[in-house]
PDB file of N, CA, C and O in Angstrom, chain B, residues numbered from 101:
ATOM      1  N   MET B 101       0.789  -1.295   0.071  1.00  0.00           N
ATOM      2  CA  MET B 101      -0.111   0.193   0.185  1.00  0.00           C
ATOM      3  C   MET B 101       0.534   1.199   0.024  1.00  0.00           C
ATOM      4  O   MET B 101       1.310   1.390   0.960  1.00  0.00           O
ATOM      5  N   GLU B 102       0.582   2.226  -1.044  1.00  0.00           N
ATOM      6  CA  GLU B 102       1.240   3.495  -0.525  1.00  0.00           C
ATOM      7  C   GLU B 102       0.325   4.532   0.111  1.00  0.00           C
ATOM      8  O   GLU B 102      -0.869   4.824   0.170  1.00  0.00           O
ATOM      9  N   GLU B 103       2.060   5.122   0.759  1.00  0.00           N
ATOM     10  CA  GLU B 103       1.933   6.113   1.878  1.00  0.00           C
ATOM     11  C   GLU B 103       2.069   7.059   1.351  1.00  0.00           C
ATOM     12  O   GLU B 103       2.954   7.042   0.495  1.00  0.00           O
ATOM     13  N   TYR B 104       1.458   8.109   1.508  1.00  0.00           N
ATOM     14  CA  TYR B 104       1.657   9.606   1.650  1.00  0.00           C
ATOM     15  C   TYR B 104       1.651  10.969   2.335  1.00  0.00           C
ATOM     16  O   TYR B 104       0.638  11.367   2.911  1.00  0.00           O
ATOM     17  N   THR B 105       2.574  11.560   2.289  1.00  0.00           N
ATOM     18  CA  THR B 105       2.786  12.322   3.290  1.00  0.00           C
ATOM     19  C   THR B 105       2.180  13.963   2.552  1.00  0.00           C
ATOM     20  O   THR B 105       2.257  14.421   1.412  1.00  0.00           O
ATOM     21  N   MET B 106       1.633  14.445   3.731  1.00  0.00           N
ATOM     22  CA  MET B 106       1.067  15.442   3.468  1.00  0.00           C
ATOM     23  C   MET B 106       1.934  16.870   4.217  1.00  0.00           C
ATOM     24  O   MET B 106       2.256  16.931   5.403  1.00  0.00           O
ATOM     25  N   LEU B 107       2.217  18.057   3.052  1.00  0.00           N
ATOM     26  CA  LEU B 107       2.970  18.903   3.900  1.00  0.00           C
ATOM     27  C   LEU B 107       2.560  20.276   3.751  1.00  0.00           C
ATOM     28  O   LEU B 107       2.650  20.758   2.622  1.00  0.00           O
ATOM     29  N   ASN B 108       2.071  21.081   4.814  1.00  0.00           N
ATOM     30  CA  ASN B 108       1.659  22.225   4.686  1.00  0.00           C
ATOM     31  C   ASN B 108       2.365  23.220   3.632  1.00  0.00           C
ATOM     32  O   ASN B 108       3.574  23.446   3.668  1.00  0.00           O
ATOM     33  N   ASN B 109       1.268  23.933   2.456  1.00  0.00           N
ATOM     34  CA  ASN B 109       2.031  25.144   1.595  1.00  0.00           C
ATOM     35  C   ASN B 109       2.977  25.932   2.525  1.00  0.00           C
ATOM     36  O   ASN B 109       4.109  26.140   2.089  1.00  0.00           O
ATOM     37  N   ASP B 110       2.625  26.445   3.882  1.00  0.00           N
ATOM     38  CA  ASP B 110       3.156  27.179   4.744  1.00  0.00           C
ATOM     39  C   ASP B 110       4.798  26.633   4.662  1.00  0.00           C
ATOM     40  O   ASP B 110       5.685  27.481   4.743  1.00  0.00           O
ATOM     41  N   PHE B 111       5.029  25.683   4.555  1.00  0.00           N
ATOM     42  CA  PHE B 111       6.630  25.326   4.337  1.00  0.00           C
ATOM     43  C   PHE B 111       7.697  26.286   3.872  1.00  0.00           C
ATOM     44  O   PHE B 111       8.732  26.710   4.386  1.00  0.00           O
ATOM     45  N   TRP B 112       6.774  26.582   2.134  1.00  0.00           N
ATOM     46  CA  TRP B 112       8.373  26.783   1.921  1.00  0.00           C
ATOM     47  C   TRP B 112       8.264  28.812   2.216  1.00  0.00           C
ATOM     48  O   TRP B 112       8.937  29.663   1.636  1.00  0.00           O
ATOM     49  N   ARG B 113       7.226  29.025   3.250  1.00  0.00           N
ATOM     50  CA  ARG B 113       7.362  30.499   3.281  1.00  0.00           C
ATOM     51  C   ARG B 113       7.529  30.780   4.894  1.00  0.00           C
ATOM     52  O   ARG B 113       7.245  31.751   5.596  1.00  0.00           O
ATOM     53  N   SER B 114       8.146  29.430   5.182  1.00  0.00           N
ATOM     54  CA  SER B 114       8.568  29.793   7.169  1.00  0.00           C
ATOM     55  C   SER B 114      10.096  30.422   7.148  1.00  0.00           C
ATOM     56  O   SER B 114      10.981  30.363   6.294  1.00  0.00           O
ATOM     57  N   PRO B 115      10.031  31.056   8.464  1.00  0.00           N
ATOM     58  CA  PRO B 115      11.588  31.798   8.024  1.00  0.00           C
ATOM     59  C   PRO B 115      12.736  30.680   7.734  1.00  0.00           C
ATOM     60  O   PRO B 115      13.508  30.584   6.780  1.00  0.00           O
ATOM     61  N   GLU B 116      12.617  30.071   8.602  1.00  0.00           N
ATOM     62  CA  GLU B 116      14.385  28.971   8.429  1.00  0.00           C
ATOM     63  C   GLU B 116      14.229  28.687   7.228  1.00  0.00           C
ATOM     64  O   GLU B 116      15.208  28.883   6.508  1.00  0.00           O
ATOM     65  N   VAL B 117      13.183  28.229   6.697  1.00  0.00           N
ATOM     66  CA  VAL B 117      13.051  27.786   4.983  1.00  0.00           C
ATOM     67  C   VAL B 117      13.887  28.681   4.246  1.00  0.00           C
ATOM     68  O   VAL B 117      14.985  28.512   3.716  1.00  0.00           O
ATOM     69  N   ILE B 118      12.854  30.028   4.359  1.00  0.00           N
ATOM     70  CA  ILE B 118      13.651  31.017   3.828  1.00  0.00           C
ATOM     71  C   ILE B 118      14.571  31.374   3.274  1.00  0.00           C
ATOM     72  O   ILE B 118      14.809  31.684   2.106  1.00  0.00           O
ATOM     73  N   ARG B 119      15.393  31.304   4.618  1.00  0.00           N
ATOM     74  CA  ARG B 119      17.532  31.451   4.677  1.00  0.00           C
ATOM     75  C   ARG B 119      18.373  30.674   4.220  1.00  0.00           C
ATOM     76  O   ARG B 119      19.574  30.885   4.049  1.00  0.00           O
ATOM     77  N   MET B 120      17.488  29.303   3.900  1.00  0.00           N
ATOM     78  CA  MET B 120      18.012  27.996   3.557  1.00  0.00           C
ATOM     79  C   MET B 120      19.143  27.967   1.959  1.00  0.00           C
ATOM     80  O   MET B 120      19.237  28.855   1.111  1.00  0.00           O
ATOM     81  N   THR B 121      19.374  27.536   1.974  1.00  0.00           N
ATOM     82  CA  THR B 121      20.401  27.356   0.934  1.00  0.00           C
ATOM     83  C   THR B 121      19.784  25.925  -0.129  1.00  0.00           C
ATOM     84  O   THR B 121      19.653  24.775   0.290  1.00  0.00           O
ATOM     85  N   PRO B 122      19.466  26.413  -1.610  1.00  0.00           N
ATOM     86  CA  PRO B 122      18.772  25.165  -2.199  1.00  0.00           C
ATOM     87  C   PRO B 122      19.247  23.508  -2.180  1.00  0.00           C
ATOM     88  O   PRO B 122      18.708  22.499  -2.637  1.00  0.00           O
ATOM     89  N   GLN B 123      20.375  23.710  -1.513  1.00  0.00           N
ATOM     90  CA  GLN B 123      20.833  21.987  -0.745  1.00  0.00           C
ATOM     91  C   GLN B 123      20.268  21.323   0.550  1.00  0.00           C
ATOM     92  O   GLN B 123      20.193  20.147   0.904  1.00  0.00           O
ATOM     93  N   GLU B 124      19.745  22.982   1.365  1.00  0.00           N
ATOM     94  CA  GLU B 124      19.672  23.017   2.648  1.00  0.00           C
ATOM     95  C   GLU B 124      18.080  22.302   2.447  1.00  0.00           C
ATOM     96  O   GLU B 124      17.679  21.308   3.053  1.00  0.00           O
ATOM     97  N   LYS B 125      17.358  23.058   1.484  1.00  0.00           N
ATOM     98  CA  LYS B 125      15.986  22.846   1.055  1.00  0.00           C
ATOM     99  C   LYS B 125      15.715  21.197   1.103  1.00  0.00           C
ATOM    100  O   LYS B 125      14.906  20.471   1.681  1.00  0.00           O
ATOM    101  N   TYR B 126      16.702  21.024   0.289  1.00  0.00           N
ATOM    102  CA  TYR B 126      16.059  20.124  -0.368  1.00  0.00           C
ATOM    103  C   TYR B 126      16.318  18.512   0.384  1.00  0.00           C
ATOM    104  O   TYR B 126      15.744  17.455   0.118  1.00  0.00           O
ATOM    105  N   PHE B 127      17.458  18.805   1.459  1.00  0.00           N
ATOM    106  CA  PHE B 127      17.397  17.980   2.483  1.00  0.00           C
ATOM    107  C   PHE B 127      16.487  18.035   3.711  1.00  0.00           C
ATOM    108  O   PHE B 127      16.214  17.077   4.434  1.00  0.00           O
ATOM    109  N   TYR B 128      16.140  19.052   3.817  1.00  0.00           N
ATOM    110  CA  TYR B 128      15.104  19.523   4.608  1.00  0.00           C
ATOM    111  C   TYR B 128      13.637  18.812   4.133  1.00  0.00           C
ATOM    112  O   TYR B 128      12.988  18.124   4.921  1.00  0.00           O
ATOM    113  N   LEU B 129      13.345  18.986   3.194  1.00  0.00           N
ATOM    114  CA  LEU B 129      12.062  18.384   2.775  1.00  0.00           C
ATOM    115  C   LEU B 129      12.358  16.830   2.358  1.00  0.00           C
ATOM    116  O   LEU B 129      11.407  16.149   1.973  1.00  0.00           O
ATOM    117  N   TYR B 130      13.515  16.332   2.423  1.00  0.00           N
ATOM    118  CA  TYR B 130      13.823  15.096   2.416  1.00  0.00           C
ATOM    119  C   TYR B 130      13.290  14.396   3.607  1.00  0.00           C
ATOM    120  O   TYR B 130      12.710  13.313   3.676  1.00  0.00           O
ATOM    121  N   LEU B 131      13.627  15.295   4.582  1.00  0.00           N
ATOM    122  CA  LEU B 131      13.139  14.934   6.125  1.00  0.00           C
ATOM    123  C   LEU B 131      11.988  14.482   6.586  1.00  0.00           C
ATOM    124  O   LEU B 131      11.830  13.686   7.512  1.00  0.00           O
ATOM    125  N   PHE B 132      10.895  15.177   5.702  1.00  0.00           N
ATOM    126  CA  PHE B 132       9.578  15.375   5.932  1.00  0.00           C
ATOM    127  C   PHE B 132       8.874  14.326   5.141  1.00  0.00           C
ATOM    128  O   PHE B 132       7.876  13.649   5.389  1.00  0.00           O
ATOM    129  N   THR B 133       9.928  14.405   3.799  1.00  0.00           N
ATOM    130  CA  THR B 133       9.355  13.190   2.841  1.00  0.00           C
ATOM    131  C   THR B 133       9.386  11.330   2.878  1.00  0.00           C
ATOM    132  O   THR B 133       8.537  10.547   2.453  1.00  0.00           O
ATOM    133  N   ASN B 134      10.799  11.032   3.605  1.00  0.00           N
ATOM    134  CA  ASN B 134      11.575   9.862   3.194  1.00  0.00           C
ATOM    135  C   ASN B 134      10.265   8.630   3.388  1.00  0.00           C
ATOM    136  O   ASN B 134       9.078   8.608   3.715  1.00  0.00           O
ATOM    137  N   PRO B 135      11.312   7.696   2.967  1.00  0.00           N
ATOM    138  CA  PRO B 135       9.902   6.217   3.728  1.00  0.00           C
ATOM    139  C   PRO B 135       9.912   6.192   5.059  1.00  0.00           C
ATOM    140  O   PRO B 135       8.898   5.827   5.655  1.00  0.00           O
ATOM    141  N   TYR B 136      10.925   6.531   5.666  1.00  0.00           N
ATOM    142  CA  TYR B 136      11.074   5.904   7.097  1.00  0.00           C
ATOM    143  C   TYR B 136      10.227   6.656   8.163  1.00  0.00           C
ATOM    144  O   TYR B 136       9.952   6.189   9.268  1.00  0.00           O
ATOM    145  N   ILE B 137       9.726   8.260   7.552  1.00  0.00           N
ATOM    146  CA  ILE B 137       8.856   9.399   8.268  1.00  0.00           C
ATOM    147  C   ILE B 137       7.711   8.332   8.918  1.00  0.00           C
ATOM    148  O   ILE B 137       7.283   7.309   8.383  1.00  0.00           O
ATOM    149  N   ASN B 138       7.324   8.933  10.337  1.00  0.00           N
ATOM    150  CA  ASN B 138       6.422   8.455  10.961  1.00  0.00           C
ATOM    151  C   ASN B 138       5.528   9.244  10.941  1.00  0.00           C
ATOM    152  O   ASN B 138       5.619  10.118  10.079  1.00  0.00           O
ATOM    153  N   HIS B 139       4.416   9.264  11.787  1.00  0.00           N
ATOM    154  CA  HIS B 139       3.475  10.272  12.358  1.00  0.00           C
ATOM    155  C   HIS B 139       3.489  11.871  13.278  1.00  0.00           C
ATOM    156  O   HIS B 139       2.990  12.993  13.366  1.00  0.00           O
ATOM    157  N   ILE B 140       4.685  10.719  13.940  1.00  0.00           N
ATOM    158  CA  ILE B 140       5.330  12.029  14.666  1.00  0.00           C
ATOM    159  C   ILE B 140       6.284  12.333  14.620  1.00  0.00           C
ATOM    160  O   ILE B 140       6.579  12.661  15.769  1.00  0.00           O
ATOM    161  N   GLY B 141       7.507  12.544  13.676  1.00  0.00           N
ATOM    162  CA  GLY B 141       8.453  13.455  13.145  1.00  0.00           C
ATOM    163  C   GLY B 141       9.604  13.021  13.984  1.00  0.00           C
ATOM    164  O   GLY B 141      10.480  13.815  14.325  1.00  0.00           O
ATOM    165  N   ILE B 142       9.605  11.330  14.433  1.00  0.00           N
ATOM    166  CA  ILE B 142      11.076  10.852  15.394  1.00  0.00           C
ATOM    167  C   ILE B 142      10.946   9.581  14.798  1.00  0.00           C
ATOM    168  O   ILE B 142      10.107   8.721  15.068  1.00  0.00           O
ATOM    169  N   TYR B 143      12.182   9.523  13.659  1.00  0.00           N
ATOM    170  CA  TYR B 143      12.310   8.132  13.502  1.00  0.00           C
ATOM    171  C   TYR B 143      13.803   7.608  13.402  1.00  0.00           C
ATOM    172  O   TYR B 143      14.734   8.173  13.976  1.00  0.00           O
ATOM    173  N   GLN B 144      13.942   6.486  12.626  1.00  0.00           N
ATOM    174  CA  GLN B 144      15.242   5.955  13.115  1.00  0.00           C
ATOM    175  C   GLN B 144      15.564   5.536  11.209  1.00  0.00           C
ATOM    176  O   GLN B 144      14.900   4.979  10.334  1.00  0.00           O
ATOM    177  N   ILE B 145      17.034   6.218  11.281  1.00  0.00           N
ATOM    178  CA  ILE B 145      17.629   6.458   9.795  1.00  0.00           C
ATOM    179  C   ILE B 145      19.210   6.818   9.966  1.00  0.00           C
ATOM    180  O   ILE B 145      19.563   7.535  10.902  1.00  0.00           O
ATOM    181  N   SER B 146      20.116   6.314   9.062  1.00  0.00           N
ATOM    182  CA  SER B 146      21.097   6.582   9.410  1.00  0.00           C
ATOM    183  C   SER B 146      21.922   7.636   8.410  1.00  0.00           C
ATOM    184  O   SER B 146      21.271   8.014   7.436  1.00  0.00           O
ATOM    185  N   LYS B 147      23.366   8.185   8.548  1.00  0.00           N
ATOM    186  CA  LYS B 147      23.355   8.971   7.665  1.00  0.00           C
ATOM    187  C   LYS B 147      23.717   8.451   6.634  1.00  0.00           C
ATOM    188  O   LYS B 147      23.579   9.071   5.579  1.00  0.00           O
ATOM    189  N   LYS B 148      24.171   7.417   6.652  1.00  0.00           N
ATOM    190  CA  LYS B 148      24.811   6.304   5.117  1.00  0.00           C
ATOM    191  C   LYS B 148      22.886   6.488   4.492  1.00  0.00           C
ATOM    192  O   LYS B 148      22.983   7.441   3.718  1.00  0.00           O
ATOM    193  N   GLN B 149      22.233   6.300   4.489  1.00  0.00           N
ATOM    194  CA  GLN B 149      21.346   5.962   4.401  1.00  0.00           C
ATOM    195  C   GLN B 149      20.638   7.358   3.590  1.00  0.00           C
ATOM    196  O   GLN B 149      20.245   7.427   2.425  1.00  0.00           O
ATOM    197  N   ILE B 150      20.636   8.208   4.451  1.00  0.00           N
ATOM    198  CA  ILE B 150      20.605   9.785   3.858  1.00  0.00           C
ATOM    199  C   ILE B 150      21.230  10.006   2.319  1.00  0.00           C
ATOM    200  O   ILE B 150      20.656  10.150   1.240  1.00  0.00           O
ATOM    201  N   ALA B 151      22.860   9.966   2.731  1.00  0.00           N
ATOM    202  CA  ALA B 151      23.570   9.715   1.459  1.00  0.00           C
ATOM    203  C   ALA B 151      23.296   9.504   0.349  1.00  0.00           C
ATOM    204  O   ALA B 151      23.332  10.072  -0.742  1.00  0.00           O
ATOM    205  N   PHE B 152      22.864   8.129   0.989  1.00  0.00           N
ATOM    206  CA  PHE B 152      22.685   6.952  -0.253  1.00  0.00           C
ATOM    207  C   PHE B 152      21.110   8.011  -1.466  1.00  0.00           C
ATOM    208  O   PHE B 152      21.030   8.316  -2.656  1.00  0.00           O
ATOM    209  N   ASP B 153      20.291   8.177  -0.366  1.00  0.00           N
ATOM    210  CA  ASP B 153      18.650   8.303  -1.332  1.00  0.00           C
ATOM    211  C   ASP B 153      19.211  10.123  -1.949  1.00  0.00           C
ATOM    212  O   ASP B 153      18.711  10.679  -2.926  1.00  0.00           O
ATOM    213  N   LEU B 154      20.247  10.680  -1.125  1.00  0.00           N
ATOM    214  CA  LEU B 154      20.252  12.326  -1.801  1.00  0.00           C
ATOM    215  C   LEU B 154      21.331  12.294  -2.576  1.00  0.00           C
ATOM    216  O   LEU B 154      21.689  13.381  -3.029  1.00  0.00           O
ATOM    217  N   ASP B 155      21.911  11.406  -2.836  1.00  0.00           N
ATOM    218  CA  ASP B 155      23.477  11.149  -3.973  1.00  0.00           C
ATOM    219  C   ASP B 155      24.229  12.028  -3.438  1.00  0.00           C
ATOM    220  O   ASP B 155      24.871  12.760  -4.192  1.00  0.00           O
ATOM    221  N   HIS B 156      24.373  12.221  -1.651  1.00  0.00           N
ATOM    222  CA  HIS B 156      25.516  13.059  -1.750  1.00  0.00           C
ATOM    223  C   HIS B 156      26.421  11.875  -0.974  1.00  0.00           C
ATOM    224  O   HIS B 156      26.311  10.651  -1.054  1.00  0.00           O
ATOM    225  N   SER B 157      27.476  12.800  -0.095  1.00  0.00           N
ATOM    226  CA  SER B 157      29.099  12.074   0.372  1.00  0.00           C
ATOM    227  C   SER B 157      28.303  12.253   1.905  1.00  0.00           C
ATOM    228  O   SER B 157      27.465  13.068   2.290  1.00  0.00           O
ATOM    229  N   LEU B 158      28.832  11.341   2.435  1.00  0.00           N
ATOM    230  CA  LEU B 158      28.586  11.146   4.172  1.00  0.00           C
ATOM    231  C   LEU B 158      29.256  12.336   4.649  1.00  0.00           C
ATOM    232  O   LEU B 158      28.871  12.934   5.654  1.00  0.00           O
ATOM    233  N   GLU B 159      30.353  12.734   3.881  1.00  0.00           N
ATOM    234  CA  GLU B 159      30.622  14.239   4.861  1.00  0.00           C
ATOM    235  C   GLU B 159      29.931  15.364   4.450  1.00  0.00           C
ATOM    236  O   GLU B 159      30.106  16.422   5.055  1.00  0.00           O
ATOM    237  N   THR B 160      29.001  15.280   3.299  1.00  0.00           N
ATOM    238  CA  THR B 160      28.531  16.440   2.938  1.00  0.00           C
ATOM    239  C   THR B 160      27.178  16.275   4.218  1.00  0.00           C
ATOM    240  O   THR B 160      27.129  17.084   5.145  1.00  0.00           O
ATOM    241  N   VAL B 161      26.283  15.277   4.107  1.00  0.00           N
ATOM    242  CA  VAL B 161      25.449  14.941   5.014  1.00  0.00           C
ATOM    243  C   VAL B 161      25.606  15.475   6.711  1.00  0.00           C
ATOM    244  O   VAL B 161      25.015  16.185   7.525  1.00  0.00           O
ATOM    245  N   HIS B 162      26.890  14.559   6.595  1.00  0.00           N
ATOM    246  CA  HIS B 162      27.178  15.477   8.383  1.00  0.00           C
ATOM    247  C   HIS B 162      26.985  16.757   8.189  1.00  0.00           C
ATOM    248  O   HIS B 162      25.840  17.192   8.318  1.00  0.00           O
ATOM    249  N   LEU B 163      27.930  17.529   7.881  1.00  0.00           N
ATOM    250  CA  LEU B 163      27.597  18.912   7.341  1.00  0.00           C
ATOM    251  C   LEU B 163      26.785  19.418   7.266  1.00  0.00           C
ATOM    252  O   LEU B 163      27.072  20.512   7.754  1.00  0.00           O
ATOM    253  N   ILE B 164      25.353  19.448   6.821  1.00  0.00           N
ATOM    254  CA  ILE B 164      24.487  19.518   6.905  1.00  0.00           C
ATOM    255  C   ILE B 164      23.536  19.374   7.950  1.00  0.00           C
ATOM    256  O   ILE B 164      22.530  20.028   8.225  1.00  0.00           O
ATOM    257  N   MET B 165      24.143  18.235   8.554  1.00  0.00           N
ATOM    258  CA  MET B 165      23.005  17.750   9.850  1.00  0.00           C
ATOM    259  C   MET B 165      23.168  18.766  10.719  1.00  0.00           C
ATOM    260  O   MET B 165      22.366  19.400  11.404  1.00  0.00           O
ATOM    261  N   GLU B 166      24.668  18.833  10.542  1.00  0.00           N
ATOM    262  CA  GLU B 166      25.455  19.545  12.161  1.00  0.00           C
ATOM    263  C   GLU B 166      25.010  21.091  12.303  1.00  0.00           C
ATOM    264  O   GLU B 166      24.956  21.661  13.393  1.00  0.00           O
ATOM    265  N   ARG B 167      24.537  22.014  10.426  1.00  0.00           N
ATOM    266  CA  ARG B 167      24.314  22.912  10.594  1.00  0.00           C
ATOM    267  C   ARG B 167      22.751  23.159  10.976  1.00  0.00           C
ATOM    268  O   ARG B 167      22.213  24.168  11.431  1.00  0.00           O
ATOM    269  N   PHE B 168      22.167  21.786  10.605  1.00  0.00           N
ATOM    270  CA  PHE B 168      20.372  21.544  10.799  1.00  0.00           C
ATOM    271  C   PHE B 168      20.658  21.525  12.490  1.00  0.00           C
ATOM    272  O   PHE B 168      19.892  22.326  13.024  1.00  0.00           O
ATOM    273  N   ILE B 169      21.192  21.110  13.088  1.00  0.00           N
ATOM    274  CA  ILE B 169      21.563  21.069  14.260  1.00  0.00           C
ATOM    275  C   ILE B 169      22.168  22.078  15.059  1.00  0.00           C
ATOM    276  O   ILE B 169      21.607  22.251  16.141  1.00  0.00           O
ATOM    277  N   GLU B 170      23.339  22.923  14.780  1.00  0.00           N
ATOM    278  CA  GLU B 170      23.356  23.992  15.636  1.00  0.00           C
ATOM    279  C   GLU B 170      23.401  25.415  15.020  1.00  0.00           C
ATOM    280  O   GLU B 170      23.735  26.448  15.600  1.00  0.00           O
ATOM    281  N   HIS B 171      22.993  25.268  13.711  1.00  0.00           N
ATOM    282  CA  HIS B 171      22.527  26.424  13.095  1.00  0.00           C
ATOM    283  C   HIS B 171      20.902  27.213  13.304  1.00  0.00           C
ATOM    284  O   HIS B 171      20.551  28.287  13.792  1.00  0.00           O
ATOM    285  N   TYR B 172      20.099  25.943  12.594  1.00  0.00           N
ATOM    286  CA  TYR B 172      19.022  26.243  12.266  1.00  0.00           C
ATOM    287  C   TYR B 172      17.867  25.594  13.641  1.00  0.00           C
ATOM    288  O   TYR B 172      16.678  25.852  13.824  1.00  0.00           O
ATOM    289  N   LYS B 173      18.797  24.699  14.418  1.00  0.00           N
ATOM    290  CA  LYS B 173      17.916  24.138  15.785  1.00  0.00           C
ATOM    291  C   LYS B 173      16.820  23.790  15.009  1.00  0.00           C
ATOM    292  O   LYS B 173      15.845  24.541  15.016  1.00  0.00           O
ATOM    293  N   LEU B 174      16.814  22.769  14.336  1.00  0.00           N
ATOM    294  CA  LEU B 174      15.672  22.465  13.552  1.00  0.00           C
ATOM    295  C   LEU B 174      15.637  20.713  13.471  1.00  0.00           C
ATOM    296  O   LEU B 174      14.689  20.096  12.984  1.00  0.00           O
ATOM    297  N   ILE B 175      16.788  20.106  14.014  1.00  0.00           N
ATOM    298  CA  ILE B 175      16.540  18.660  14.363  1.00  0.00           C
ATOM    299  C   ILE B 175      17.475  18.047  15.348  1.00  0.00           C
ATOM    300  O   ILE B 175      18.381  18.698  15.868  1.00  0.00           O
ATOM    301  N   ARG B 176      17.239  16.737  15.612  1.00  0.00           N
ATOM    302  CA  ARG B 176      18.179  16.489  16.630  1.00  0.00           C
ATOM    303  C   ARG B 176      18.625  15.111  16.437  1.00  0.00           C
ATOM    304  O   ARG B 176      17.763  14.257  16.234  1.00  0.00           O
ATOM    305  N   TYR B 177      19.982  14.749  16.477  1.00  0.00           N
ATOM    306  CA  TYR B 177      20.095  13.280  16.151  1.00  0.00           C
ATOM    307  C   TYR B 177      21.053  12.462  16.983  1.00  0.00           C
ATOM    308  O   TYR B 177      22.004  12.979  17.569  1.00  0.00           O
ATOM    309  N   ASN B 178      20.792  11.229  17.017  1.00  0.00           N
ATOM    310  CA  ASN B 178      21.511  10.498  18.564  1.00  0.00           C
ATOM    311  C   ASN B 178      21.868   9.431  17.306  1.00  0.00           C
ATOM    312  O   ASN B 178      21.015   8.660  16.866  1.00  0.00           O
ATOM    313  N   PRO B 179      23.321   9.499  16.760  1.00  0.00           N
ATOM    314  CA  PRO B 179      24.171   8.601  16.525  1.00  0.00           C
ATOM    315  C   PRO B 179      24.161   7.504  16.746  1.00  0.00           C
ATOM    316  O   PRO B 179      23.953   6.753  15.794  1.00  0.00           O
ATOM    317  N   GLU B 180      24.395   6.881  18.192  1.00  0.00           N
ATOM    318  CA  GLU B 180      24.234   5.835  18.844  1.00  0.00           C
ATOM    319  C   GLU B 180      22.866   4.837  18.156  1.00  0.00           C
ATOM    320  O   GLU B 180      22.903   3.756  17.567  1.00  0.00           O
ATOM    321  N   THR B 181      21.768   5.683  18.509  1.00  0.00           N
ATOM    322  CA  THR B 181      20.497   4.954  18.199  1.00  0.00           C
ATOM    323  C   THR B 181      20.039   5.096  16.451  1.00  0.00           C
ATOM    324  O   THR B 181      19.381   4.319  15.758  1.00  0.00           O
ATOM    325  N   ARG B 182      20.404   5.839  16.256  1.00  0.00           N
ATOM    326  CA  ARG B 182      20.338   6.496  14.445  1.00  0.00           C
ATOM    327  C   ARG B 182      18.851   7.247  14.458  1.00  0.00           C
ATOM    328  O   ARG B 182      18.027   7.271  13.544  1.00  0.00           O
ATOM    329  N   GLU B 183      18.774   7.782  15.624  1.00  0.00           N
ATOM    330  CA  GLU B 183      17.270   8.313  15.812  1.00  0.00           C
ATOM    331  C   GLU B 183      17.061   9.994  15.816  1.00  0.00           C
ATOM    332  O   GLU B 183      17.404  10.785  16.696  1.00  0.00           O
ATOM    333  N   LEU B 184      16.329  10.289  14.436  1.00  0.00           N
ATOM    334  CA  LEU B 184      16.415  11.902  14.196  1.00  0.00           C
ATOM    335  C   LEU B 184      14.875  12.290  14.629  1.00  0.00           C
ATOM    336  O   LEU B 184      13.908  11.608  14.290  1.00  0.00           O
ATOM    337  N   THR B 185      14.773  13.659  15.541  1.00  0.00           N
ATOM    338  CA  THR B 185      13.728  14.163  15.537  1.00  0.00           C
ATOM    339  C   THR B 185      13.370  15.590  15.202  1.00  0.00           C
ATOM    340  O   THR B 185      14.027  16.409  15.843  1.00  0.00           O
ATOM    341  N   ILE B 186      12.444  16.117  14.311  1.00  0.00           N
ATOM    342  CA  ILE B 186      12.167  17.283  13.911  1.00  0.00           C
ATOM    343  C   ILE B 186      11.307  17.645  14.764  1.00  0.00           C
ATOM    344  O   ILE B 186      10.287  17.225  15.310  1.00  0.00           O
ATOM    345  N   ARG B 187      11.940  18.487  14.743  1.00  0.00           N
ATOM    346  CA  ARG B 187      11.605  20.223  15.817  1.00  0.00           C
ATOM    347  C   ARG B 187      10.346  20.622  14.694  1.00  0.00           C
ATOM    348  O   ARG B 187      10.509  20.590  13.475  1.00  0.00           O
ATOM    349  N   ASP B 188       8.937  21.040  15.445  1.00  0.00           N
ATOM    350  CA  ASP B 188       8.129  21.780  15.042  1.00  0.00           C
ATOM    351  C   ASP B 188       7.494  21.176  13.455  1.00  0.00           C
ATOM    352  O   ASP B 188       7.052  21.871  12.540  1.00  0.00           O
ATOM    353  N   TRP B 189       7.648  19.381  13.508  1.00  0.00           N
ATOM    354  CA  TRP B 189       7.152  18.589  12.549  1.00  0.00           C
ATOM    355  C   TRP B 189       5.810  18.850  12.280  1.00  0.00           C
ATOM    356  O   TRP B 189       5.405  18.984  11.125  1.00  0.00           O
ATOM    357  N   GLY B 190       4.763  18.969  13.701  1.00  0.00           N
ATOM    358  CA  GLY B 190       3.228  19.105  13.652  1.00  0.00           C
ATOM    359  C   GLY B 190       3.064  20.296  12.722  1.00  0.00           C
ATOM    360  O   GLY B 190       2.103  20.379  11.957  1.00  0.00           O
ATOM    361  N   LYS B 191       4.371  21.554  12.831  1.00  0.00           N
ATOM    362  CA  LYS B 191       3.786  22.938  12.475  1.00  0.00           C
ATOM    363  C   LYS B 191       3.365  22.519  10.997  1.00  0.00           C
ATOM    364  O   LYS B 191       2.239  22.796  10.582  1.00  0.00           O
ATOM    365  N   HIS B 192       4.316  21.831  10.198  1.00  0.00           N
ATOM    366  CA  HIS B 192       4.557  21.713   8.754  1.00  0.00           C
ATOM    367  C   HIS B 192       3.352  20.160   8.339  1.00  0.00           C
ATOM    368  O   HIS B 192       3.412  19.759   7.177  1.00  0.00           O
ATOM    369  N   ASN B 193       2.519  19.536   9.164  1.00  0.00           N
ATOM    370  CA  ASN B 193       2.248  18.058   8.896  1.00  0.00           C
ATOM    371  C   ASN B 193       0.773  18.255   9.665  1.00  0.00           C
ATOM    372  O   ASN B 193      -0.109  17.596   9.113  1.00  0.00           O
ATOM    373  N   LEU B 194       0.431  18.841  10.548  1.00  0.00           N
ATOM    374  CA  LEU B 194      -0.994  18.397  11.007  1.00  0.00           C
ATOM    375  C   LEU B 194      -2.071  19.774  10.129  1.00  0.00           C
ATOM    376  O   LEU B 194      -3.296  19.771  10.252  1.00  0.00           O
TER     377      LEU B 194
END
């Protein structure tokens, strides 16, 4: 069965997305629409999987994730459990 992810149209007008580079926007959109996403915005995914899906190097994924964690403060990532949490997930999905 196919699953669909609905994303609020205001996603593109949110202040954090407006400030992002095209590569960061692509990454952020991926976080909301990848096949591992669930209904609460907390899921397991490896950096290697993200790199494969986005056709990026592991180094690029690491750098983008660090920017999203430290600068934008939009995600949290636990490298031991490979759990990713999207801040304000409900703002864009409810």
